[in-house]
C-alpha positions in Angstrom: -187.9 -74.5 -18.0 -185.4 -76.5 -20.0 -186.0 -80.0 -21.3 -183.4 -82.4 -22.8 -184.5 -85.2 -25.1 -182.4 -87.9 -26.7 -184.1 -89.4 -29.7 -183.6 -91.1 -33.0 -184.5 -88.9 -36.1 -187.9 -87.4 -35.4 -190.8 -88.4 -37.6 -192.3 -85.8 -39.8 -195.8 -87.0 -40.5 -198.2 -85.0 -42.7 -201.2 -85.5 -40.4 -201.3 -84.9 -36.6 -203.2 -88.1 -36.0 -200.3 -90.2 -37.3 -197.6 -88.6 -35.2 -195.5 -90.8 -32.9 -196.0 -90.2 -29.2 -192.6 -88.6 -28.7 -193.2 -86.2 -31.6 -196.6 -85.2 -30.2 -195.0 -84.5 -26.8 -192.3 -82.4 -28.3 -195.0 -80.5 -30.3 -197.0 -79.9 -27.1 -194.0 -78.6 -25.2 -193.1 -76.2 -28.0 -196.6 -74.9 -28.0 -196.3 -74.3 -24.3 -193.3 -72.2 -24.9 -190.8 -74.6 -23.4 -187.1 -74.0 -24.1 -186.1 -77.2 -25.9 -182.8 -79.0 -26.3 -183.0 -82.1 -28.5 -180.2 -84.6 -29.1 -181.0 -86.4 -32.3 -179.0 -89.6 -33.0 -178.3 -90.2 -36.7 -176.6 -93.3 -38.0 -174.6 -91.4 -40.7 -173.3 -88.3 -38.9 -173.5 -89.3 -35.3 -175.2 -86.9 -32.9 -177.0 -83.8 -33.9 -177.4 -81.2 -31.2 -180.6 -79.2 -31.9 -181.1 -76.2 -29.6 -184.5 -74.6 -30.0 -185.6 -71.6 -28.1 -189.4 -71.0 -28.2 -191.1 -68.7 -25.8 -194.7 -67.3 -25.7 -195.1 -63.6 -25.4 -195.2 -62.9 -21.6 -197.7 -60.1 -20.9 -196.0 -59.3 -17.6 -192.8 -58.8 -19.6 -193.8 -57.1 -22.8 -190.2 -56.5 -23.8 -189.8 -60.3 -24.6 -191.0 -60.9 -28.2 -192.0 -64.1 -29.8 -188.9 -65.5 -31.3 -187.4 -68.9 -32.3 -183.8 -69.6 -32.8 -182.3 -72.8 -34.2 -178.7 -74.0 -34.5 -177.2 -77.4 -35.3 -173.8 -78.6 -34.1 -172.5 -82.0 -35.1 -171.0 -84.1 -32.2 -169.1 -87.2 -33.2 -170.9 -90.3 -31.9 -167.5 -92.0 -31.4 -164.3 -89.9 -31.3 -161.5 -92.5 -31.4 -158.8 -90.0 -32.5 -159.3 -87.9 -29.3 -159.2 -91.0 -27.1 -156.1 -92.3 -28.8 -154.3 -89.0 -28.4 -154.5 -89.4 -24.6 -152.7 -92.8 -24.6 -150.8 -92.6 -27.9 -147.3 -92.8 -26.5 -148.1 -95.9 -24.3 -149.8 -97.7 -27.2 -147.1 -96.9 -29.7 -144.5 -98.2 -27.3 -146.4 -101.5 -26.9 -146.8 -101.8 -30.7 -143.1 -101.2 -31.2 -142.2 -103.9 -28.7 -144.4 -106.4 -30.7 -142.8 -105.3 -34.0 -139.3 -105.6 -32.5 -139.9 -109.1 -31.1 -141.9 -110.4 -34.0 -144.4 -112.1 -31.6 -147.5 -111.2 -33.5 -149.5 -114.1 -32.2 -149.6 -114.8 -28.5 -146.3 -113.8 -27.0 -145.1 -111.8 -24.0 -147.4 -108.8 -24.5 -150.5 -110.9 -24.5 -149.4 -112.9 -21.5 -148.7 -109.6 -19.6 -152.2 -108.3 -20.6 -153.9 -111.5 -19.4 -152.2 -111.4 -16.1 -152.9 -107.7 -15.5 -156.5 -107.8 -16.7 -157.2 -110.9 -14.5 -155.8 -109.0 -11.5 -157.9 -105.9 -12.4 -161.1 -107.9 -12.6 -160.3 -109.9 -9.4 -160.2 -113.3 -11.2 -157.5 -116.1 -11.3 -157.2 -116.3 -15.0 -157.7 -114.4 -18.3 -157.4 -115.8 -21.8 -157.1 -113.6 -24.8 -159.0 -114.6 -27.9 -160.0 -112.9 -31.2 -163.1 -111.0 -30.2 -165.9 -110.7 -27.6 -168.0 -113.0 -29.9 -165.3 -115.6 -29.9 -165.1 -115.4 -26.1 -168.8 -116.0 -25.7 -168.7 -118.9 -28.1 -165.6 -120.6 -26.7 -166.9 -120.2 -23.1 -170.2 -121.8 -24.0 -168.3 -124.7 -25.7 -166.1 -125.1 -22.6 -169.1 -125.6 -20.5 -170.5 -128.3 -22.9 -173.3 -126.2 -24.5 -174.3 -127.7 -27.8 -177.1 -128.8 -30.1 -180.4 -129.4 -28.3 -179.5 -127.0 -25.4 -181.1 -123.7 -24.6 -179.3 -120.6 -23.3 -181.2 -117.7 -21.7 -180.0 -114.2 -22.3 -181.4 -110.6 -22.4 -183.7 -109.6 -25.1 -182.0 -106.2 -25.7 -178.5 -107.5 -26.1 -176.3 -107.0 -29.2 -176.8 -109.7 -31.8 -173.3 -111.2 -31.1 -174.6 -112.8 -27.9 -177.3 -114.7 -29.8 -174.8 -115.5 -32.6 -172.4 -117.1 -30.1 -175.2 -119.3 -28.7 -176.4 -120.3 -32.2 -172.8 -121.1 -33.2 -172.7 -123.9 -30.6 -175.9 -125.4 -32.0 -177.9 -124.3 -29.0 -181.1 -122.1 -29.1 -181.1 -118.6 -27.6 -184.1 -117.9 -25.3 -184.7 -114.1 -24.9 -186.0 -112.7 -21.6 -187.3 -109.2 -21.3 -185.6 -106.5 -19.3 -186.5 -104.8 -16.0 -189.2 -102.0 -16.5 -186.9 -99.5 -14.8 -183.5 -100.7 -16.2 -181.6 -102.1 -19.1 -180.8 -105.6 -17.7 -182.6 -108.9 -17.7 -185.6 -109.1 -15.4 -184.8 -111.9 -12.8 -188.5 -112.3 -12.1 -188.9 -113.5 -15.7 -185.8 -115.6 -15.7 -187.2 -118.6 -13.8 -190.3 -118.8 -16.1 -188.0 -119.2 -19.1 -186.1 -122.2 -17.7 -186.9 -125.6 -19.2 -185.4 -129.1 -19.1 -183.2 -128.0 -22.0 -181.7 -124.9 -20.4 -178.0 -125.2 -19.9 -176.8 -121.7 -19.2 -177.8 -118.1 -18.5 -175.9 -115.1 -20.0 -176.7 -111.9 -18.2 -175.6 -108.8 -20.2 -174.2 -105.9 -18.2 -175.5 -103.3 -20.7 -174.2 -99.7 -20.8 -171.8 -100.4 -18.0 -174.6 -101.4 -15.6 -174.1 -104.8 -14.0 -177.2 -107.1 -13.9 -178.8 -108.2 -10.6 -176.2 -110.9 -10.2 -177.0 -112.0 -6.7 -180.6 -112.9 -7.5 -179.6 -114.3 -10.9 -176.9 -116.6 -9.5 -179.4 -117.9 -6.9 -182.0 -118.8 -9.6 -179.3 -120.3 -11.9 -177.6 -122.4 -9.3 -180.9 -123.7 -8.0 -181.5 -125.2 -11.4 -177.9 -126.2 -12.0 -177.2 -123.7 -14.7 -173.9 -122.0 -15.8 -173.8 -118.2 -15.4 -171.7 -116.6 -18.1 -171.4 -112.9 -17.9 -171.5 -110.9 -21.1 -169.4 -108.0 -19.8 -168.4 -106.6 -23.2 -169.8 -103.2 -22.2 -168.8 -103.3 -18.5 -165.0 -103.0 -18.1 -164.4 -101.9 -14.6 -168.0 -101.8 -13.5 -168.7 -102.9 -10.0 -171.5 -104.8 -8.3 -171.6 -104.7 -4.5 -167.8 -104.0 -4.5 -166.8 -106.8 -7.0 -165.8 -106.0 -10.6 -167.7 -107.3 -13.6 -166.0 -110.4 -14.8 -165.8 -111.9 -11.3 -169.5 -112.3 -10.7 -170.4 -115.5 -12.6 -168.8 -118.9 -13.5 -167.0 -117.1 -16.4 -167.1 -113.8 -18.2 -166.5 -112.3 -21.6 -165.1 -108.9 -22.6 -164.7 -107.1 -25.9 -162.1 -104.5 -26.8 -163.9 -103.4 -30.0 -162.9 -99.7 -30.4 -166.4 -98.3 -29.8 -166.8 -100.0 -26.4 -167.3 -97.9 -23.4 -164.1 -98.5 -21.4 
C-alpha cells in the first residue's frame, strides 16, 4: 500500500500526547508498515519530497528484512525559468516591439492584449491595470462601493481581496467555504447579507470556479453586485463559460506565480 501526504513541515513534539493529529496518523501508518510518500511544503526551499519505505517483517516471506530507506529531493515550488523557456521567443519579441516603439505605458501592445483576452474570456471588454489588487479596488469603486458598505467574500482568499475592499472604505465580511471544496459556501452567503451589503466577491480558488449559478441567484435577489475574483482561474470553465464572464465584472492577476 502507498500513501501520499501533502503537508506543511511536520511537528516534532517531545511527548506523544501533544502530537498534532496528522503527525499521529503518520506515526500510526509507519508502525503498520505502510510505504509512505510525504510532500512537505517549506517556505524557504519550496517542496521537499520525502520518500520513506518502512515494512514489517513478513513471516510468509522471511527473505524480506526490516529496513527503512530515506531520501530527500528538492522540488522548486515555482519554476519560472522553465516556464519562461517555453515561450521565451514570443515574449522577447513582444518586449522588443515595446522597446522599439517607446510605448511603455498603454499603447498598441496593451490594446491588443485587452482585445484578445476579452475574446478569450467571452466578454465584451477588458481593461489592463497595474495588478489584480488594483483591478478589484477599481471595480468596486466603479460600482459605487465605499465607506459604510459591506462586501462579502470567501474566508480563505488571499489578503489582497480584503485589502481592495478596505481601500474603498468598505468592510469585508468573510463567509466560510464549502465543507468539500475551496470556494464560498452559498448556503452561508444569504445569512451574511445585511442592509449594508453592496457586493459579493466569489473567489475562484486554485482554478476551481465557485458555484456561480446559485451565487448569482442569491446576489441578484438582494440587488447585489457580483464581482469575480478570478486571479487564480485564467481559462477555467463553469458550465461551459469561462471565468471572467460569470458575474457583473471580473478581476485577473498576472503575478508570475499564478496558475495560468
